[in-house]
PyMOL Python script that loads the backbone (N, CA, C, O; Angstrom):
from pymol import cmd

cmd.read_pdbstr("""\
ATOM      1  N   MET A   1      33.720   7.206  18.380  1.00  0.00           N
ATOM      2  CA  MET A   1      33.186   6.314  17.759  1.00  0.00           C
ATOM      3  C   MET A   1      32.061   6.025  18.425  1.00  0.00           C
ATOM      4  O   MET A   1      31.101   5.928  17.662  1.00  0.00           O
ATOM      5  N   VAL A   2      31.687   5.765  20.107  1.00  0.00           N
ATOM      6  CA  VAL A   2      30.738   5.487  20.614  1.00  0.00           C
ATOM      7  C   VAL A   2      29.765   6.479  20.379  1.00  0.00           C
ATOM      8  O   VAL A   2      28.596   6.135  20.207  1.00  0.00           O
ATOM      9  N   THR A   3      29.996   7.309  20.358  1.00  0.00           N
ATOM     10  CA  THR A   3      29.633   8.694  20.566  1.00  0.00           C
ATOM     11  C   THR A   3      28.788   8.903  18.744  1.00  0.00           C
ATOM     12  O   THR A   3      27.773   9.567  18.952  1.00  0.00           O
ATOM     13  N   TRP A   4      28.833   8.755  18.048  1.00  0.00           N
ATOM     14  CA  TRP A   4      28.441   8.832  16.859  1.00  0.00           C
ATOM     15  C   TRP A   4      27.271   7.451  16.344  1.00  0.00           C
ATOM     16  O   TRP A   4      26.457   7.462  15.421  1.00  0.00           O
ATOM     17  N   ILE A   5      27.574   6.381  17.308  1.00  0.00           N
ATOM     18  CA  ILE A   5      26.740   5.280  16.518  1.00  0.00           C
ATOM     19  C   ILE A   5      25.610   5.438  17.723  1.00  0.00           C
ATOM     20  O   ILE A   5      24.551   4.929  17.355  1.00  0.00           O
ATOM     21  N   TYR A   6      25.532   6.019  19.101  1.00  0.00           N
ATOM     22  CA  TYR A   6      24.705   6.603  19.784  1.00  0.00           C
ATOM     23  C   TYR A   6      23.782   7.546  19.377  1.00  0.00           C
ATOM     24  O   TYR A   6      22.564   7.487  19.543  1.00  0.00           O
ATOM     25  N   THR A   7      24.522   8.563  18.748  1.00  0.00           N
ATOM     26  CA  THR A   7      23.827   9.222  18.029  1.00  0.00           C
ATOM     27  C   THR A   7      23.030   9.031  16.387  1.00  0.00           C
ATOM     28  O   THR A   7      22.477   9.733  15.539  1.00  0.00           O
ATOM     29  N   LYS A   8      23.218   8.313  16.507  1.00  0.00           N
ATOM     30  CA  LYS A   8      22.693   7.626  14.890  1.00  0.00           C
ATOM     31  C   LYS A   8      21.248   6.833  15.402  1.00  0.00           C
ATOM     32  O   LYS A   8      20.138   7.079  14.930  1.00  0.00           O
ATOM     33  N   GLU A   9      21.563   5.719  16.591  1.00  0.00           N
ATOM     34  CA  GLU A   9      20.634   5.137  16.971  1.00  0.00           C
ATOM     35  C   GLU A   9      19.320   5.894  17.970  1.00  0.00           C
ATOM     36  O   GLU A   9      18.154   5.555  18.173  1.00  0.00           O
ATOM     37  N   ARG A  10      20.100   6.989  18.422  1.00  0.00           N
ATOM     38  CA  ARG A  10      18.863   8.221  19.045  1.00  0.00           C
ATOM     39  C   ARG A  10      18.008   8.825  17.870  1.00  0.00           C
ATOM     40  O   ARG A  10      16.849   9.168  18.104  1.00  0.00           O
ATOM     41  N   GLY A  11      18.666   8.994  16.341  1.00  0.00           N
ATOM     42  CA  GLY A  11      17.944   9.537  15.548  1.00  0.00           C
ATOM     43  C   GLY A  11      16.950   8.848  14.875  1.00  0.00           C
ATOM     44  O   GLY A  11      15.947   9.390  14.410  1.00  0.00           O
ATOM     45  N   ILE A  12      17.254   7.420  14.798  1.00  0.00           N
ATOM     46  CA  ILE A  12      16.425   6.092  14.137  1.00  0.00           C
ATOM     47  C   ILE A  12      15.313   6.146  15.437  1.00  0.00           C
ATOM     48  O   ILE A  12      14.131   6.170  15.096  1.00  0.00           O
ATOM     49  N   ILE A  13      15.638   6.170  17.041  1.00  0.00           N
ATOM     50  CA  ILE A  13      14.572   6.044  17.242  1.00  0.00           C
ATOM     51  C   ILE A  13      13.789   6.580  17.155  1.00  0.00           C
ATOM     52  O   ILE A  13      12.697   6.032  17.000  1.00  0.00           O
ATOM     53  N   TYR A  14      13.953   8.406  17.225  1.00  0.00           N
ATOM     54  CA  TYR A  14      13.195   9.485  17.229  1.00  0.00           C
ATOM     55  C   TYR A  14      12.147   9.322  16.069  1.00  0.00           C
ATOM     56  O   TYR A  14      10.924   9.188  16.043  1.00  0.00           O
ATOM     57  N   SER A  15      13.538   9.417  14.738  1.00  0.00           N
ATOM     58  CA  SER A  15      12.122   8.927  13.744  1.00  0.00           C
ATOM     59  C   SER A  15      11.071   8.091  13.641  1.00  0.00           C
ATOM     60  O   SER A  15      10.012   8.414  13.103  1.00  0.00           O
ATOM     61  N   PHE A  16      11.352   6.741  14.255  1.00  0.00           N
ATOM     62  CA  PHE A  16      10.360   5.850  14.349  1.00  0.00           C
ATOM     63  C   PHE A  16       9.472   6.187  15.278  1.00  0.00           C
ATOM     64  O   PHE A  16       8.275   6.010  15.053  1.00  0.00           O
ATOM     65  N   CYS A  17       9.793   6.582  16.148  1.00  0.00           N
ATOM     66  CA  CYS A  17       8.691   7.073  17.481  1.00  0.00           C
ATOM     67  C   CYS A  17       7.597   8.166  16.964  1.00  0.00           C
ATOM     68  O   CYS A  17       6.411   8.129  17.292  1.00  0.00           O
ATOM     69  N   LEU A  18       8.348   9.430  15.851  1.00  0.00           N
ATOM     70  CA  LEU A  18       7.744  10.107  15.302  1.00  0.00           C
ATOM     71  C   LEU A  18       6.303   9.684  14.292  1.00  0.00           C
ATOM     72  O   LEU A  18       5.168  10.158  14.240  1.00  0.00           O
ATOM     73  N   PHE A  19       6.908   8.700  13.646  1.00  0.00           N
ATOM     74  CA  PHE A  19       6.472   7.924  12.511  1.00  0.00           C
ATOM     75  C   PHE A  19       5.140   7.005  13.151  1.00  0.00           C
ATOM     76  O   PHE A  19       3.972   6.999  12.764  1.00  0.00           O
ATOM     77  N   ILE A  20       5.665   6.379  14.070  1.00  0.00           N
ATOM     78  CA  ILE A  20       4.387   5.886  14.695  1.00  0.00           C
ATOM     79  C   ILE A  20       3.082   7.050  15.503  1.00  0.00           C
ATOM     80  O   ILE A  20       1.890   6.774  15.643  1.00  0.00           O
ATOM     81  N   LEU A  21       3.623   8.060  15.834  1.00  0.00           N
ATOM     82  CA  LEU A  21       2.960   9.246  15.737  1.00  0.00           C
ATOM     83  C   LEU A  21       1.735   9.798  15.106  1.00  0.00           C
ATOM     84  O   LEU A  21       0.571  10.172  15.250  1.00  0.00           O
ATOM     85  N   LEU A  22       2.424   9.668  14.565  1.00  0.00           N
ATOM     86  CA  LEU A  22       1.686  10.484  12.632  1.00  0.00           C
ATOM     87  C   LEU A  22       0.864   9.403  12.656  1.00  0.00           C
ATOM     88  O   LEU A  22      -0.275   9.629  13.065  1.00  0.00           O
ATOM     89  N   LEU A  23       1.235   7.823  12.195  1.00  0.00           N
ATOM     90  CA  LEU A  23       0.413   6.835  11.968  1.00  0.00           C
ATOM     91  C   LEU A  23      -0.996   6.812  12.626  1.00  0.00           C
ATOM     92  O   LEU A  23      -2.104   6.759  12.093  1.00  0.00           O
ATOM     93  N   ASN A  24      -0.576   6.875  14.172  1.00  0.00           N
ATOM     94  CA  ASN A  24      -1.570   7.010  14.815  1.00  0.00           C
ATOM     95  C   ASN A  24      -2.351   8.061  15.188  1.00  0.00           C
ATOM     96  O   ASN A  24      -3.208   8.087  16.071  1.00  0.00           O
ATOM     97  N   LEU A  25      -2.057   8.771  14.583  1.00  0.00           N
ATOM     98  CA  LEU A  25      -3.214  10.502  14.548  1.00  0.00           C
ATOM     99  C   LEU A  25      -4.035   9.977  13.612  1.00  0.00           C
ATOM    100  O   LEU A  25      -5.233   9.778  13.815  1.00  0.00           O
ATOM    101  N   VAL A  26      -3.215   9.628  12.131  1.00  0.00           N
ATOM    102  CA  VAL A  26      -4.190   9.393  10.951  1.00  0.00           C
ATOM    103  C   VAL A  26      -5.025   8.029  11.255  1.00  0.00           C
ATOM    104  O   VAL A  26      -5.688   7.723  10.263  1.00  0.00           O
ATOM    105  N   GLY A  27      -5.194   7.075  12.392  1.00  0.00           N
ATOM    106  CA  GLY A  27      -5.668   6.215  12.712  1.00  0.00           C
ATOM    107  C   GLY A  27      -6.993   6.719  13.472  1.00  0.00           C
ATOM    108  O   GLY A  27      -8.086   6.154  13.438  1.00  0.00           O
ATOM    109  N   LEU A  28      -6.615   8.101  14.285  1.00  0.00           N
ATOM    110  CA  LEU A  28      -7.338   8.215  15.489  1.00  0.00           C
ATOM    111  C   LEU A  28      -8.327   8.873  14.436  1.00  0.00           C
ATOM    112  O   LEU A  28      -9.474   8.533  14.723  1.00  0.00           O
ATOM    113  N   TYR A  29      -8.295   9.613  13.429  1.00  0.00           N
ATOM    114  CA  TYR A  29      -8.753  10.145  12.316  1.00  0.00           C
ATOM    115  C   TYR A  29      -9.920   9.729  11.915  1.00  0.00           C
ATOM    116  O   TYR A  29     -11.052  10.081  12.247  1.00  0.00           O
ATOM    117  N   PHE A  30      -9.236   8.290  10.547  1.00  0.00           N
ATOM    118  CA  PHE A  30     -10.462   7.547  10.671  1.00  0.00           C
ATOM    119  C   PHE A  30     -11.136   7.052  11.339  1.00  0.00           C
ATOM    120  O   PHE A  30     -12.066   6.508  10.743  1.00  0.00           O
ATOM    121  N   ILE A  31     -11.155   6.889  12.993  1.00  0.00           N
ATOM    122  CA  ILE A  31     -11.894   5.822  13.546  1.00  0.00           C
ATOM    123  C   ILE A  31     -12.662   6.614  14.236  1.00  0.00           C
ATOM    124  O   ILE A  31     -13.697   6.135  14.701  1.00  0.00           O
ATOM    125  N   ILE A  32     -12.345   7.997  14.465  1.00  0.00           N
ATOM    126  CA  ILE A  32     -13.606   9.143  14.850  1.00  0.00           C
ATOM    127  C   ILE A  32     -14.279   9.526  13.865  1.00  0.00           C
ATOM    128  O   ILE A  32     -15.198  10.305  14.119  1.00  0.00           O
ATOM    129  N   ASP A  33     -14.063   9.128  12.462  1.00  0.00           N
ATOM    130  CA  ASP A  33     -14.770   9.408  11.268  1.00  0.00           C
ATOM    131  C   ASP A  33     -15.542   8.131  11.570  1.00  0.00           C
ATOM    132  O   ASP A  33     -16.746   8.387  11.592  1.00  0.00           O
ATOM    133  N   LEU A  34     -15.385   7.360  11.715  1.00  0.00           N
ATOM    134  CA  LEU A  34     -16.206   6.153  11.478  1.00  0.00           C
ATOM    135  C   LEU A  34     -17.339   5.365  12.764  1.00  0.00           C
ATOM    136  O   LEU A  34     -18.134   4.433  12.646  1.00  0.00           O
ATOM    137  N   LEU A  35     -16.970   6.220  13.957  1.00  0.00           N
ATOM    138  CA  LEU A  35     -17.733   6.586  14.736  1.00  0.00           C
ATOM    139  C   LEU A  35     -19.231   7.266  14.518  1.00  0.00           C
ATOM    140  O   LEU A  35     -20.374   7.207  14.971  1.00  0.00           O
ATOM    141  N   GLY A  36     -18.751   7.683  13.906  1.00  0.00           N
ATOM    142  CA  GLY A  36     -19.967   8.937  13.005  1.00  0.00           C
ATOM    143  C   GLY A  36     -21.192   8.253  12.090  1.00  0.00           C
ATOM    144  O   GLY A  36     -22.272   8.798  11.865  1.00  0.00           O
ATOM    145  N   TYR A  37     -20.887   7.289  11.744  1.00  0.00           N
ATOM    146  CA  TYR A  37     -21.621   5.958  11.060  1.00  0.00           C
ATOM    147  C   TYR A  37     -22.394   5.435  12.349  1.00  0.00           C
ATOM    148  O   TYR A  37     -21.860   5.313  13.452  1.00  0.00           O
ATOM    149  N   ASP A  38     -24.000   5.083  12.004  1.00  0.00           N
ATOM    150  CA  ASP A  38     -24.718   4.372  12.750  1.00  0.00           C
ATOM    151  C   ASP A  38     -24.622   3.182  12.164  1.00  0.00           C
ATOM    152  O   ASP A  38     -25.014   2.381  13.013  1.00  0.00           O
ATOM    153  N   ALA A  39     -24.236   2.438  10.914  1.00  0.00           N
ATOM    154  CA  ALA A  39     -24.653   1.334  10.131  1.00  0.00           C
ATOM    155  C   ALA A  39     -23.542   0.702   8.922  1.00  0.00           C
ATOM    156  O   ALA A  39     -23.273   1.463   7.993  1.00  0.00           O
ATOM    157  N   ILE A  40     -23.132  -0.188   8.933  1.00  0.00           N
ATOM    158  CA  ILE A  40     -22.708  -0.072   7.375  1.00  0.00           C
ATOM    159  C   ILE A  40     -23.532  -1.209   6.816  1.00  0.00           C
ATOM    160  O   ILE A  40     -23.283  -2.288   7.353  1.00  0.00           O
ATOM    161  N   ILE A  41     -24.258  -1.227   6.068  1.00  0.00           N
ATOM    162  CA  ILE A  41     -24.948  -2.302   4.866  1.00  0.00           C
ATOM    163  C   ILE A  41     -23.791  -3.318   3.754  1.00  0.00           C
ATOM    164  O   ILE A  41     -23.038  -2.954   2.851  1.00  0.00           O
ATOM    165  N   GLU A  42     -24.027  -4.403   4.207  1.00  0.00           N
ATOM    166  CA  GLU A  42     -23.199  -5.690   3.353  1.00  0.00           C
ATOM    167  C   GLU A  42     -24.303  -5.817   2.601  1.00  0.00           C
ATOM    168  O   GLU A  42     -25.451  -5.406   2.771  1.00  0.00           O
ATOM    169  N   TYR A  43     -23.834  -6.396   1.808  1.00  0.00           N
ATOM    170  CA  TYR A  43     -24.883  -7.230   0.306  1.00  0.00           C
ATOM    171  C   TYR A  43     -23.867  -8.391   0.215  1.00  0.00           C
ATOM    172  O   TYR A  43     -22.691  -8.438  -0.146  1.00  0.00           O
ATOM    173  N   SER A  44     -24.863  -9.434   0.734  1.00  0.00           N
ATOM    174  CA  SER A  44     -24.516 -10.981   0.629  1.00  0.00           C
ATOM    175  C   SER A  44     -24.855 -11.584  -1.304  1.00  0.00           C
ATOM    176  O   SER A  44     -25.679 -11.215  -2.141  1.00  0.00           O
ATOM    177  N   PRO A  45     -23.798 -12.579  -1.325  1.00  0.00           N
ATOM    178  CA  PRO A  45     -24.289 -12.948  -2.803  1.00  0.00           C
ATOM    179  C   PRO A  45     -25.786 -13.079  -3.285  1.00  0.00           C
ATOM    180  O   PRO A  45     -26.037 -12.798  -4.456  1.00  0.00           O
ATOM    181  N   TYR A  46     -27.020 -13.587  -2.242  1.00  0.00           N
ATOM    182  CA  TYR A  46     -27.762 -13.600  -2.749  1.00  0.00           C
ATOM    183  C   TYR A  46     -28.617 -12.763  -2.562  1.00  0.00           C
ATOM    184  O   TYR A  46     -29.801 -13.097  -2.516  1.00  0.00           O
ATOM    185  N   GLY A  47     -28.083 -11.019  -2.356  1.00  0.00           N
ATOM    186  CA  GLY A  47     -29.074  -9.720  -3.175  1.00  0.00           C
ATOM    187  C   GLY A  47     -29.649  -9.332  -1.797  1.00  0.00           C
ATOM    188  O   GLY A  47     -30.393  -8.353  -1.851  1.00  0.00           O
ATOM    189  N   GLU A  48     -29.429 -10.017  -0.248  1.00  0.00           N
ATOM    190  CA  GLU A  48     -30.028  -9.614   0.859  1.00  0.00           C
ATOM    191  C   GLU A  48     -29.078  -8.620   1.476  1.00  0.00           C
ATOM    192  O   GLU A  48     -27.897  -8.560   1.136  1.00  0.00           O
ATOM    193  N   GLU A  49     -29.636  -7.813   2.421  1.00  0.00           N
ATOM    194  CA  GLU A  49     -28.930  -6.788   2.891  1.00  0.00           C
ATOM    195  C   GLU A  49     -28.506  -7.176   4.153  1.00  0.00           C
ATOM    196  O   GLU A  49     -29.103  -8.155   4.600  1.00  0.00           O
ATOM    197  N   HIS A  50     -27.457  -6.584   5.012  1.00  0.00           N
ATOM    198  CA  HIS A  50     -27.365  -6.512   6.336  1.00  0.00           C
ATOM    199  C   HIS A  50     -26.706  -5.598   6.733  1.00  0.00           C
ATOM    200  O   HIS A  50     -25.881  -4.967   6.072  1.00  0.00           O
ATOM    201  N   LEU A  51     -27.130  -5.359   8.338  1.00  0.00           N
ATOM    202  CA  LEU A  51     -26.844  -4.051   8.647  1.00  0.00           C
ATOM    203  C   LEU A  51     -25.544  -4.615   9.797  1.00  0.00           C
ATOM    204  O   LEU A  51     -25.657  -5.372  10.762  1.00  0.00           O
ATOM    205  N   ALA A  52     -24.394  -3.958   9.285  1.00  0.00           N
ATOM    206  CA  ALA A  52     -23.615  -4.135  10.655  1.00  0.00           C
ATOM    207  C   ALA A  52     -23.245  -3.107  11.478  1.00  0.00           C
ATOM    208  O   ALA A  52     -22.789  -2.045  11.054  1.00  0.00           O
ATOM    209  N   SER A  53     -23.402  -3.342  12.533  1.00  0.00           N
ATOM    210  CA  SER A  53     -22.828  -1.848  13.470  1.00  0.00           C
ATOM    211  C   SER A  53     -20.958  -1.695  13.977  1.00  0.00           C
ATOM    212  O   SER A  53     -20.125  -2.430  14.508  1.00  0.00           O
ATOM    213  N   MET A  54     -20.989  -0.708  13.593  1.00  0.00           N
ATOM    214  CA  MET A  54     -19.309  -0.223  13.755  1.00  0.00           C
ATOM    215  C   MET A  54     -18.842  -0.123  14.975  1.00  0.00           C
ATOM    216  O   MET A  54     -17.688  -0.473  15.223  1.00  0.00           O
ATOM    217  N   ARG A  55     -19.783   0.438  16.053  1.00  0.00           N
ATOM    218  CA  ARG A  55     -19.472   1.174  17.060  1.00  0.00           C
ATOM    219  C   ARG A  55     -18.537   0.211  17.849  1.00  0.00           C
ATOM    220  O   ARG A  55     -17.320   0.381  17.924  1.00  0.00           O
ATOM    221  N   ILE A  56     -19.502  -1.249  18.676  1.00  0.00           N
ATOM    222  CA  ILE A  56     -18.470  -2.272  19.457  1.00  0.00           C
ATOM    223  C   ILE A  56     -16.794  -2.032  18.875  1.00  0.00           C
ATOM    224  O   ILE A  56     -16.098  -1.589  19.790  1.00  0.00           O
ATOM    225  N   PRO A  57     -16.203  -2.183  17.875  1.00  0.00           N
ATOM    226  CA  PRO A  57     -15.098  -2.655  16.916  1.00  0.00           C
ATOM    227  C   PRO A  57     -14.036  -0.646  16.686  1.00  0.00           C
ATOM    228  O   PRO A  57     -12.851  -0.315  16.637  1.00  0.00           O
ATOM    229  N   SER A  58     -15.182  -0.007  16.631  1.00  0.00           N
ATOM    230  CA  SER A  58     -14.884   1.577  16.783  1.00  0.00           C
ATOM    231  C   SER A  58     -14.400   1.686  18.147  1.00  0.00           C
ATOM    232  O   SER A  58     -13.457   2.364  18.553  1.00  0.00           O
ATOM    233  N   CYS A  59     -14.898   1.198  18.561  1.00  0.00           N
ATOM    234  CA  CYS A  59     -14.123   2.126  20.514  1.00  0.00           C
ATOM    235  C   CYS A  59     -13.503   0.833  20.215  1.00  0.00           C
ATOM    236  O   CYS A  59     -14.242   0.352  19.356  1.00  0.00           O
ATOM    237  N   ILE A  60     -12.828   0.242  20.380  1.00  0.00           N
ATOM    238  CA  ILE A  60     -11.675  -1.523  20.743  1.00  0.00           C
ATOM    239  C   ILE A  60     -10.925  -0.348  20.128  1.00  0.00           C
ATOM    240  O   ILE A  60     -10.729   0.664  20.801  1.00  0.00           O
ATOM    241  N   ILE A  61     -10.426  -0.467  18.651  1.00  0.00           N
ATOM    242  CA  ILE A  61      -9.550   0.342  18.070  1.00  0.00           C
ATOM    243  C   ILE A  61      -8.962   1.551  18.732  1.00  0.00           C
ATOM    244  O   ILE A  61      -7.866   1.768  19.250  1.00  0.00           O
ATOM    245  N   PHE A  62     -10.512   2.581  18.469  1.00  0.00           N
ATOM    246  CA  PHE A  62     -10.246   4.301  19.273  1.00  0.00           C
ATOM    247  C   PHE A  62      -9.387   3.077  20.675  1.00  0.00           C
ATOM    248  O   PHE A  62      -8.403   2.688  20.045  1.00  0.00           O
ATOM    249  N   THR A  63      -9.369   2.917  21.000  1.00  0.00           N
ATOM    250  CA  THR A  63      -8.738   3.052  22.897  1.00  0.00           C
ATOM    251  C   THR A  63      -7.518   2.164  22.898  1.00  0.00           C
ATOM    252  O   THR A  63      -6.709   2.214  23.824  1.00  0.00           O
ATOM    253  N   ILE A  64      -7.341   1.138  21.597  1.00  0.00           N
ATOM    254  CA  ILE A  64      -5.969   0.403  21.509  1.00  0.00           C
ATOM    255  C   ILE A  64      -4.990   1.838  21.207  1.00  0.00           C
ATOM    256  O   ILE A  64      -3.907   2.108  21.726  1.00  0.00           O
ATOM    257  N   ILE A  65      -5.935   2.813  19.973  1.00  0.00           N
ATOM    258  CA  ILE A  65      -4.987   3.771  19.618  1.00  0.00           C
ATOM    259  C   ILE A  65      -4.579   4.864  20.620  1.00  0.00           C
ATOM    260  O   ILE A  65      -3.550   5.534  20.530  1.00  0.00           O
ATOM    261  N   VAL A  66      -5.259   4.937  21.327  1.00  0.00           N
ATOM    262  CA  VAL A  66      -5.341   6.168  22.497  1.00  0.00           C
ATOM    263  C   VAL A  66      -4.285   5.490  23.092  1.00  0.00           C
ATOM    264  O   VAL A  66      -3.212   6.090  23.028  1.00  0.00           O
ATOM    265  N   ILE A  67      -4.277   4.336  23.694  1.00  0.00           N
ATOM    266  CA  ILE A  67      -3.269   4.065  24.303  1.00  0.00           C
ATOM    267  C   ILE A  67      -2.139   4.125  24.128  1.00  0.00           C
ATOM    268  O   ILE A  67      -1.450   4.739  24.943  1.00  0.00           O
ATOM    269  N   ASN A  68      -1.455   3.398  22.805  1.00  0.00           N
ATOM    270  CA  ASN A  68      -0.598   3.695  21.712  1.00  0.00           C
ATOM    271  C   ASN A  68       0.117   4.864  22.050  1.00  0.00           C
ATOM    272  O   ASN A  68       1.168   4.788  22.688  1.00  0.00           O
ATOM    273  N   LEU A  69      -0.417   6.063  21.634  1.00  0.00           N
ATOM    274  CA  LEU A  69      -0.119   7.613  21.782  1.00  0.00           C
ATOM    275  C   LEU A  69      -0.001   7.705  22.095  1.00  0.00           C
ATOM    276  O   LEU A  69       1.135   8.157  21.950  1.00  0.00           O
ATOM    277  N   LEU A  70      -0.574   7.728  24.027  1.00  0.00           N
ATOM    278  CA  LEU A  70       0.287   7.371  25.120  1.00  0.00           C
ATOM    279  C   LEU A  70       1.246   6.657  25.723  1.00  0.00           C
ATOM    280  O   LEU A  70       2.206   7.053  26.384  1.00  0.00           O
ATOM    281  N   PHE A  71       0.953   5.722  25.479  1.00  0.00           N
ATOM    282  CA  PHE A  71       2.588   5.236  25.613  1.00  0.00           C
ATOM    283  C   PHE A  71       3.997   5.843  24.877  1.00  0.00           C
ATOM    284  O   PHE A  71       4.964   6.286  25.497  1.00  0.00           O
ATOM    285  N   THR A  72       3.863   5.751  23.352  1.00  0.00           N
ATOM    286  CA  THR A  72       4.385   6.828  22.896  1.00  0.00           C
ATOM    287  C   THR A  72       5.565   7.986  23.057  1.00  0.00           C
ATOM    288  O   THR A  72       6.779   8.153  22.939  1.00  0.00           O
ATOM    289  N   GLY A  73       4.282   8.694  23.426  1.00  0.00           N
ATOM    290  CA  GLY A  73       4.530   9.969  23.831  1.00  0.00           C
ATOM    291  C   GLY A  73       5.252  10.221  25.400  1.00  0.00           C
ATOM    292  O   GLY A  73       6.307  10.813  25.627  1.00  0.00           O
ATOM    293  N   SER A  74       4.500   9.694  26.197  1.00  0.00           N
ATOM    294  CA  SER A  74       5.187   9.121  27.596  1.00  0.00           C
ATOM    295  C   SER A  74       6.705   8.384  26.671  1.00  0.00           C
ATOM    296  O   SER A  74       7.638   8.624  27.437  1.00  0.00           O
ATOM    297  N   PHE A  75       6.963   8.049  26.111  1.00  0.00           N
ATOM    298  CA  PHE A  75       8.178   7.101  25.856  1.00  0.00           C
ATOM    299  C   PHE A  75       9.398   8.698  25.504  1.00  0.00           C
ATOM    300  O   PHE A  75      10.390   9.031  26.152  1.00  0.00           O
ATOM    301  N   LEU A  76       9.003   9.130  24.699  1.00  0.00           N
ATOM    302  CA  LEU A  76       9.644  10.533  23.945  1.00  0.00           C
ATOM    303  C   LEU A  76       9.901  11.567  24.849  1.00  0.00           C
ATOM    304  O   LEU A  76      10.876  12.315  24.788  1.00  0.00           O
ATOM    305  N   ILE A  77       8.531  11.618  26.147  1.00  0.00           N
ATOM    306  CA  ILE A  77       8.824  13.101  26.645  1.00  0.00           C
ATOM    307  C   ILE A  77      10.061  11.824  27.633  1.00  0.00           C
ATOM    308  O   ILE A  77      11.198  12.115  27.262  1.00  0.00           O
ATOM    309  N   LYS A  78      10.096  11.116  28.247  1.00  0.00           N
ATOM    310  CA  LYS A  78      11.486  10.137  29.224  1.00  0.00           C
ATOM    311  C   LYS A  78      12.720  10.720  28.399  1.00  0.00           C
ATOM    312  O   LYS A  78      13.505  11.560  28.839  1.00  0.00           O
ATOM    313  N   LYS A  79      12.759  10.220  27.312  1.00  0.00           N
ATOM    314  CA  LYS A  79      13.870  10.399  26.576  1.00  0.00           C
ATOM    315  C   LYS A  79      14.037  11.693  26.357  1.00  0.00           C
ATOM    316  O   LYS A  79      15.253  11.888  26.335  1.00  0.00           O
ATOM    317  N   ASN A  80      13.407  12.772  26.168  1.00  0.00           N
ATOM    318  CA  ASN A  80      13.901  14.006  26.094  1.00  0.00           C
ATOM    319  C   ASN A  80      14.413  14.526  27.402  1.00  0.00           C
ATOM    320  O   ASN A  80      15.232  15.442  27.481  1.00  0.00           O
ATOM    321  N   LEU A  81      14.070  14.112  28.072  1.00  0.00           N
ATOM    322  CA  LEU A  81      14.206  14.633  30.197  1.00  0.00           C
ATOM    323  C   LEU A  81      15.562  13.479  30.217  1.00  0.00           C
ATOM    324  O   LEU A  81      16.238  13.692  31.224  1.00  0.00           O
ATOM    325  N   ASN A  82      15.918  12.747  29.680  1.00  0.00           N
ATOM    326  CA  ASN A  82      17.317  12.310  30.340  1.00  0.00           C
ATOM    327  C   ASN A  82      18.400  12.405  29.276  1.00  0.00           C
ATOM    328  O   ASN A  82      19.356  11.629  29.255  1.00  0.00           O
ATOM    329  N   ALA A  83      18.231  13.316  28.453  1.00  0.00           N
ATOM    330  CA  ALA A  83      19.030  13.516  27.316  1.00  0.00           C
ATOM    331  C   ALA A  83      19.920  14.307  28.058  1.00  0.00           C
ATOM    332  O   ALA A  83      20.909  14.799  27.514  1.00  0.00           O
TER     333      ALA A  83
END
""", "prot")
cmd.dss("prot")
cmd.show_as("cartoon", "prot")
cmd.util.cbc("prot")
cmd.orient("prot")
């Protein structure tokens, strides 16, 4: 009984970690694509154009995604080595 619960729990953890890894890889793709833009044009209700630089927010989100990938990947490697 305990072994069955342990294997089910392990399967759920691995599925969730793989889902997180895939989600982060998709996010990484979009952030790298966003880093290619110089600026994004915003239009105000009065018809004025404003340029918004996306460099700093993109770099912050890129760093967060890479750290998340690192910790999720290291967690999966540690779990596989201990099993």
